[in-house]
C-alpha positions in Angstrom: 17.4 67.3 -93.4 15.5 64.1 -94.9 17.1 61.9 -92.7 16.6 63.8 -89.7 13.3 64.2 -90.4 12.8 60.3 -90.7 14.2 59.5 -87.9 11.9 61.9 -85.9 9.0 60.7 -87.7 9.6 57.3 -87.0 10.2 58.4 -83.2 7.0 59.9 -83.2 5.0 57.0 -84.7 6.5 54.6 -82.1 5.6 56.9 -79.2 2.6 57.3 -80.7 2.2 53.6 -81.3 3.5 52.6 -77.5 1.1 55.7 -75.9 -1.8 54.1 -77.9 -1.3 50.6 -76.8 -0.8 51.7 -73.8 -4.3 53.7 -73.7 -5.9 50.3 -74.3 -4.4 49.0 -71.6 -5.4 51.5 -68.9 -7.9 49.9 -66.7 -11.6 50.9 -67.1 -13.1 48.5 -65.0 -12.5 48.6 -61.6 -14.0 45.1 -60.2 -13.1 45.5 -56.6 -15.5 48.3 -56.6 -18.1 47.2 -58.4 -18.0 44.0 -56.1 -18.7 45.8 -52.9 -21.1 47.7 -54.2 -22.7 44.1 -55.1 -22.3 42.7 -51.6 -24.1 45.6 -50.4 -27.3 44.7 -52.4 -26.7 40.9 -52.0 -26.9 41.7 -48.2 -30.5 42.8 -48.7 -31.4 40.2 -50.9 -30.2 37.7 -48.3 -32.4 39.3 -45.7 -35.0 38.6 -47.9 -34.3 35.0 -48.6 -33.4 34.1 -44.9 -36.6 35.4 -44.0 -38.6 33.1 -46.7 -36.0 30.0 -46.7 -36.4 30.2 -50.5 -34.1 30.9 -53.3 -34.5 34.3 -55.4 -35.3 33.8 -59.3 -36.4 36.7 -60.8 -39.6 39.0 -60.1 -43.2 38.0 -61.4 -45.2 39.9 -63.7 -46.5 42.4 -60.8 -42.9 43.0 -60.1 -43.0 41.0 -57.1 -40.3 38.1 -56.3 -40.7 35.0 -57.5 -38.8 32.1 -55.9 -37.4 28.8 -57.2 -39.7 25.9 -57.0 -39.4 23.1 -54.3 -39.3 20.9 -57.2 -36.3 21.3 -59.7 -35.9 24.7 -60.8 -32.7 24.6 -63.1 -31.7 28.1 -62.1 -31.5 27.3 -58.1 -27.7 27.0 -58.1 -27.1 30.2 -59.1 -28.5 31.9 -55.9 -25.6 29.9 -53.5 -22.9 30.4 -56.5 -23.3 33.8 -56.3 -22.9 33.8 -52.6 -19.8 31.6 -53.1 -18.1 34.2 -55.3 -18.9 36.7 -52.8 -16.9 34.5 -50.1 -14.3 34.3 -52.5 -13.8 37.9 -52.7 -14.6 39.2 -49.3 -13.6 36.1 -46.7 -17.0 36.9 -45.0 -17.6 33.9 -43.1 -22.0 35.1 -43.6 -21.0 34.5 -47.4 -20.0 31.0 -47.0 -22.5 30.1 -44.1 -25.1 31.4 -46.3 -24.3 29.2 -49.7 -24.0 26.5 -47.5 -27.4 26.7 -46.3 -29.1 27.5 -49.6 -27.6 24.6 -51.7 -29.0 22.5 -49.2 -32.4 23.3 -49.8 -31.6 21.2 -53.2 -29.3 18.8 -52.6 -31.7 16.1 -52.8 -32.4 16.3 -56.7 -28.4 15.1 -57.6 -30.8 12.1 -57.9 -32.9 13.4 -60.7 -32.4 11.7 -63.8 -35.2 13.8 -65.0 -33.4 16.9 -66.2 -30.2 17.7 -67.9 -29.7 20.8 -66.1 -27.6 19.1 -63.1 -24.6 21.0 -64.5 -25.9 23.9 -63.8 -27.7 23.1 -60.5 -24.8 21.6 -58.5 -21.4 22.9 -60.5 -22.2 26.5 -59.6 -23.0 25.7 -56.0 -21.3 22.5 -54.7 -18.7 22.8 -57.2 -17.8 26.6 -56.1 -18.0 25.6 -52.1 -15.7 22.1 -52.7 -13.1 24.4 -55.2 -13.1 26.7 -52.1 -13.3 24.4 -49.2 -12.4 21.0 -50.2 -15.3 19.7 -48.2 -15.5 16.2 -49.1 -19.2 16.0 -48.3 -19.8 18.9 -51.6 -17.6 16.5 -53.8 -19.7 13.1 -53.0 -22.9 15.3 -54.2 -21.0 16.6 -57.2 -20.0 12.7 -58.1 -23.6 11.8 -57.5 -25.1 14.4 -59.8 -22.7 14.0 -62.3 -24.0 9.9 -62.1 -27.3 11.3 -62.5 -26.6 13.7 -65.8 -24.5 10.8 -67.7 -27.8 8.8 -67.8 -29.4 10.8 -69.6 -26.6 10.0 -72.6 -27.5 7.9 -75.6 -24.7 6.9 -77.3 -26.8 6.4 -80.7 -27.1 10.3 -81.2 -23.7 11.0 -79.1 -25.7 13.4 -76.7 -27.6 14.4 -73.6 -31.2 14.4 -74.3 -32.3 18.2 -73.2 -36.2 17.7 -72.6 -38.0 14.8 -72.3 -41.4 14.4 -74.6 -43.5 12.6 -73.3 -46.2 15.0 -72.5 -46.4 19.2 -72.7 -45.1 21.3 -75.4 -42.2 19.9 -76.2 -44.6 17.2 -77.4 -46.9 19.2 -79.2 -43.5 20.3 -81.3 -43.5 16.5 -82.3 -39.8 16.5 -81.3 -38.0 12.9 -80.1 -34.8 13.8 -78.4 -34.0 17.4 -78.4 -30.7 18.6 -77.4 -30.3 22.7 -76.6 -27.3 24.9 -77.3 -27.8 25.1 -73.3 -26.5 21.9 -72.8 -22.7 23.2 -73.4 -22.9 24.4 -69.8 -23.6 21.3 -68.0 -20.7 19.5 -69.5 -18.2 21.5 -66.8 -19.5 19.0 -64.3 -18.5 15.8 -66.0 -15.5 16.7 -66.3 -14.4 18.5 -63.2 -16.1 14.9 -61.4 -13.3 13.2 -64.1 -10.8 15.2 -63.0 -11.9 14.5 -59.3 -12.3 10.7 -59.3 -9.6 10.2 -61.9 -12.5 8.4 -63.7 -12.7 9.1 -67.6 -16.3 8.0 -68.0 -17.7 11.3 -67.1 -15.5 13.3 -69.7 -15.8 10.9 -72.4 -19.5 11.7 -72.0 -18.8 15.4 -72.2 -16.3 15.0 -75.1 -18.9 13.1 -77.4 -21.4 15.4 -77.0 -19.6 18.3 -77.3 -18.6 16.6 -80.8 -22.0 15.7 -81.8 -22.6 19.6 -81.1 -20.0 20.6 -82.7 -20.9 19.4 -86.0 -24.8 19.8 -85.7 -25.4 23.1 -84.1 -23.7 25.6 -86.1 -24.3 27.3 -89.3 -21.5 28.6 -92.0 -21.2 32.0 -89.8 -20.9 30.0 -86.7 -23.9 31.2 -85.1 -25.8 28.8 -83.2 -29.4 26.9 -83.7 -31.5 26.7 -80.3 -32.4 22.6 -80.5 -31.4 20.0 -82.7 -34.1 17.3 -82.7 -32.8 13.6 -83.2 -34.1 10.5 -83.7 -33.0 8.5 -80.9 -32.7 5.2 -82.7 -30.7 6.4 -85.5 -29.2 9.2 -84.1 -30.1 11.0 -87.5 -30.9 14.7 -87.1 -34.8 15.0 -87.6 -34.9 19.2 -87.6 -33.3 22.2 -86.1 -35.6 24.4 -83.9 -35.6 27.2 -81.2 -37.4 27.1 -78.3 -36.6 30.7 -76.8 -35.8 32.6 -79.8 -37.6 34.6 -82.5 -37.9 32.2 -85.2 -35.7 28.6 -86.1 -33.5 30.6 -88.4 -32.4 33.6 -86.0 -29.9 34.0 -83.2 -31.2 33.7 -80.2 -28.6 36.1 -77.6 -28.1 33.7 -75.1 -27.5 30.8 -76.9 -24.8 32.7 -78.6 -23.3 33.0 -75.3 -23.5 29.4 -74.1 -22.2 27.8 -76.9 -19.1 30.6 -76.3 -19.0 29.4 -73.2 -19.1 25.6 -73.4 -16.6 25.8 -76.1 -13.9 27.5 -73.9 -14.7 25.1 -70.9 -14.4 22.2 -73.2 -10.8 23.8 -74.2 -9.6 24.4 -70.9 -9.8 20.8 -69.8 -9.0 19.1 -73.3 -6.7 21.4 -74.8 -8.1 19.9 -77.7 -7.6 22.7 -80.5 -10.8 22.2 -82.3 -12.6 23.7 -78.6 -10.7 26.7 -79.0 -10.6 27.5 -82.5 -14.7 27.4 -82.2 -15.0 29.4 -79.2 -12.5 32.4 -81.1 -15.3 31.8 -84.3 -18.2 32.2 -82.1 -16.8 35.2 -80.5 -16.2 36.5 -83.6 -19.7 36.1 -84.8 -20.8 37.8 -81.7 -18.5 40.3 -81.3 -18.6 41.5 -85.0 -22.8 41.2 -85.1 -23.2 44.5 -87.1 -27.0 44.6 -85.2 -25.5 45.0 -81.6 -25.8 48.1 -79.7 -23.1 50.3 -79.8 -22.5 49.3 -75.4 -22.2 45.8 -76.4 -25.5 44.5 -74.5 -27.4 42.6 -77.2 -31.2 42.3 -77.8 -32.7 39.2 -77.0 -33.0 37.8 -80.7 -30.2 38.9 -83.1 -32.8 39.0 -85.1 -35.8 40.1 -83.3 -38.3 41.7 -85.4 -38.7 44.9 -83.8 -35.3 46.0 -83.3 -34.4 48.8 -81.6 -37.9 48.5 -79.8 -36.8 45.0 -78.1 -35.7 44.3 -74.5 -32.2 43.8 -74.3 -31.0 40.2 -72.3 -28.2 41.5 -69.6 -27.5 38.2 -69.1 -26.6 36.7 -72.5 -24.2 40.1 -72.1 -23.2 38.4 -68.5 -22.3 35.3 -69.7 -20.3 36.3 -72.7 -18.0 39.0 -70.8 -17.3 35.7 -68.3 -16.6 33.3 -71.2 -14.3 35.8 -73.4 -12.6 36.6 -70.1 -11.3 33.0 -69.9 -11.0 32.3 -73.6 -8.7 35.7 -73.4 -6.3 33.6 -71.5 -5.9 31.1 -74.4 -5.4 32.6 -77.4 -2.8 35.5 -78.8 -6.2 37.6 -79.8 -7.3 40.2 -76.9 -10.7 40.3 -76.1 -9.4 43.2 -73.6 -11.5 46.0 -75.3 -14.8 43.9 -75.8 -14.8 42.5 -72.0 -14.3 46.2 -71.0 -17.2 47.8 -73.4 -19.6 45.1 -72.0 -18.6 45.9 -67.5 -18.4 49.0 -68.2 -21.9 49.2 -69.7 -23.5 46.9 -67.2 -22.0 49.3 -64.3 -24.0 52.1 -65.3 -27.4 52.9 -63.7 -28.6 51.8 -66.6 -28.3 47.8 -65.9 -27.3 48.2 -62.6 -29.6 49.0 -59.7 -29.6 51.7 -57.3 -29.2 50.2 -53.9 -32.4 48.7 -51.8 -34.2 49.1 -55.5 -34.9 45.8 -58.1 -35.9 43.5 -55.2 -31.9 43.4 -54.6 -31.0 41.7 -57.3 -27.8 43.4 -59.0 -28.4 43.5 -62.3 -31.8 44.8 -64.5 -33.0 43.9 -68.4 -32.8 40.5 -68.8 -34.8 38.3 -71.0 -35.9 34.2 -69.9 -38.3 33.4 -72.6 -40.3 35.3 -74.8 -41.9 33.1 -76.9 -43.4 31.6 -73.9 -44.1 35.3 -72.2 -41.8 34.4 -69.1 -38.9 36.9 -67.5 -39.0 39.7 -69.9 -37.2 42.2 -68.8 -36.5 41.4 -65.6 -33.2 40.7 -63.4 -32.5 36.8 -63.1 -30.2 35.3 -60.6 -28.1 34.1 -63.6 -27.4 37.2 -65.0 -26.1 38.0 -61.6 -24.2 34.8 -61.3 -22.3 34.8 -64.4 -21.6 38.9 -63.9 -20.0 38.2 -60.6 -17.9 35.3 -61.9 -16.5 38.0 -64.5 -15.8 40.6 -62.1 -14.2 38.1 -60.6 -12.2 36.8 -63.1 -10.9 39.9 -63.9 -9.6 41.0 -61.3 -8.1 37.5 -60.5 -6.6 37.4 -64.4 -5.2 41.0 -63.6 -6.6 42.1 -66.8 -6.0 45.9 -65.5 -2.4 45.2 -65.8 
């Protein structure tokens, strides 16, 4: 009787375990359907963009379209990048043609040496274009942009300088050589160009920057400060600050996402275990933070003073989801439940606009910079970009299997 009961009990436990595990793998995200709806919305946005021959960035305080500037704008690569993703998923030539057309609007910015965001701009646009078409002209633009970017590297500091401080609010802060966590995202261009050219100089800069940031940007709990200011003559850390977060000691939500994404990319190109371990630790901090709402969409800063009456930042959630999907490939730890929760939340009417609304952006409720009073609770072109990237990755990596 005892043996029979024990056998029955363990069979029941085994069945329950198998059933539970299977339940966890059930597809709750159907990326193809979501991408199809996003394409409908972006078809309307394309009409607006073509009529103005400008790149959409966000909405202004009056709810009207705010286009990227003719001068350098760090977000200008995301819109053509989103169209490259739509081309990749649909094979519709209109998206390829549109992506090529709109990225030419800023091609001459490949020569700029006054900004660190050339990686964002040219890898998201020309980089995706080259990946999908192998157009040698796109490759040449990427190389040119990488050459410009590495001029901002100071070997004494070991980092690419983020902002010039000759004037403006950066000078008012008294900074000498500010480096922001966002800059981790510009390294992908350097890694990729090293791979394309078989020239290690770009990769060497990226690795040195990543190592210096690893040393100085993270707290014991694996959260990241936003800005580290260095002495350009000695490389010593002068101070740790924020520009877009609530406070110097707070956790700016998008900054945490940039760090997660950046070190996941570093591991992809180098297979250096320390980058993988850092990405996993950042993921743990993000996913286990007790103040994050149940739907997985964070407040703009984890330590914002008026939570729960603070804006969410959908862009941080989209970046995090995309990074977790890639990180999930490199580790035995499964991030699928967290990925599903974020993507399921983003596709709801709370965060996804109805067709024809939101000035034809896909996602709502992102935050640019509350301390600067800019882009608060609005759509942002980079939120859409990383959302489309996440959906495409989810589909191509077969996470629904």
